[in-house]
N, C-alpha and C positions, 0 to 999 in steps of 0.2 A: 063680769066679775063675778057674780052668782055661778055661773058655770064655772067659775073655775075654783071658786070656792066648794060647791056641789062632788067636784071632781075631786077635791081635798080631803075632803069629810067621806067620799067612796073610796078613794084610797087605803087612805086611813086604816077606814076599816074592816079591807082586806089586809091589810100586811098583820093587825092583830088578832082577827081569825087563822090566818093560815099559820097565824105564831102557836096556837093553842093547839095545831092539827099536828104537823112538823115541821123543824126546820127553825131557824133562828133570827133574833131580833137584833141587830146594833143600834144604837144611837151613835151619830157619828156627825163631827163640827169639823170645823179647818179651815183656813185660808182659803180663795176663789179670787182668782185673777179673771177679768172678761176683757177680748182684746176685740172690737169692733175695726174691721177691716172696709172701707167703702172704694168701691170701682166705680170708676169713671170715667168711660170711652178708654184710652188708653192708660191713663192715669190712675195710681191707686194708693190708698193714702191708709193710715190707720192708727189707733187712739187705742189705751187700757185703763182700766179703772179696777182697782182692788179691791176686798171686800173677805167675806165669810160666809159660809154654809152649817147649815144646822139642819138636823133633822131626823130620819129615822130608818134604817135599810134590813129588808125582810131578804134572807135569801134560804134555798133550798139545793143544798150539796148530796149526791148519790154518786159513790165512787168517783171520786174527781173529779165532779163536773156539776154543775147544776146552774140556776137563774139568781140575779140575786133586780131585786124590784125597791128604786126608794122615794122618798117625799123628801128634799130639800128644802129649805127654804133660802136664800140667797141675798145679799144683798153688797149691790156696789157702787163707790162713790170716789171721787173723783174731783179735785178744785170746785166746788160747789156743785158738780153735779152727782145725783143718786138716782138709782133702778134698784127695785125686790124683782124678784121672778120665785115662781113657787116653780120647782123642777123635780120630773119625775124620771129616773134615771132605770132604763131596761137593759140588761147585761147581763151575758153568759158570761159564767168565771170557772175556770179552768185551773186545778191544782197543778203543781209540777212536782209538788213532794206534801208532807204535811203542814208546810208552815207557808211555803210560797204560791200565791196564784195571778192570774191573768185573767184581765177581764176586756171587752170589747163588745160594743152594742149602740143602742140609742138612748139620746137622753131630748124628755120635749121638757123645753123651756115656758111657763108661762109668765108675761110681761103683766104686773100687779101695780105697777107704777103707768103704766101706759104713755112708753116713753117712745116707746116707736110705732109705727102704721098699721105694724102687723103684731098682732098680739102673740102669737105664737111661735117661736125656734126651734126648729128640730136640729139636731147635731148627732153626728156618727164620733165613737171615740175609741181608746184604750185607756189601759191601764195597769196596774200591777199592786200587788201588794204585802204584805208580810202579817202571819197570825202570831201571836206571843199569849196563848194562854186567852183569856178575856181582853187583851186590848189589841186592835186590830188597827195598823196603821195603812197608808195607801195614798196612790198619787193615778190623777186622769186627766187625760185632751178630750177633749170633745171637740171638731170642726163644723162649725155652722155651715149645714147645707142647704137653709129656706133663705131665699132674698126677702130682708124686714120690711124693702120698701113696696108699696102699695103700688102698683103698676112698672113697676124695675123690671129690666128686661138683662140680657148678659152684659148690655153698656152701661149699666146702671144699678148696682147693687151694692147691698150690705149685708154682710155677714156676720156671727156672732161666734167665738170662740171662748171656750173655757177652761181656764186650769184650777184643778181642782187638789189639795193636799189635805189629809184628811189623815185624826185619829178616832176611834169608834172605841165604845166598849160595849161588849158583847154580854146580851140579859141571858 
């Protein structure tokens, strides 16, 4: 837990330091949905929990392409079950024109509530967005590529997928 908090403080400091040099900081929040997919032998099942995310995102763009680095708190709950993650998305960003962008990259999710036997999820995702002046709207989907079960193999696997629909305000 201490490592996660120290990482969060370090990343936050990098976000604000980078903003002082060049680039843009965005405060972002919105709807999140996590789908857990369990595979046992040939059988497969899934469940989902909805919630919210809130945090900050720094982007550095040059000639229509760049990178976006974020620090988001995500909370999911469903029928008495609740879990929280500190998520760090790292996504290359490409502008199709002055307003519309596409992103694709990785997200690292740190389990703050010790809900899973492994505390870090790694996911790959894609998405897009639109910039409307200081307002930014985006949608992203991340597929979990890491087995969240200790000792799990290809016949015993739990993966976490996340949908994020966001609104952000550029500072």
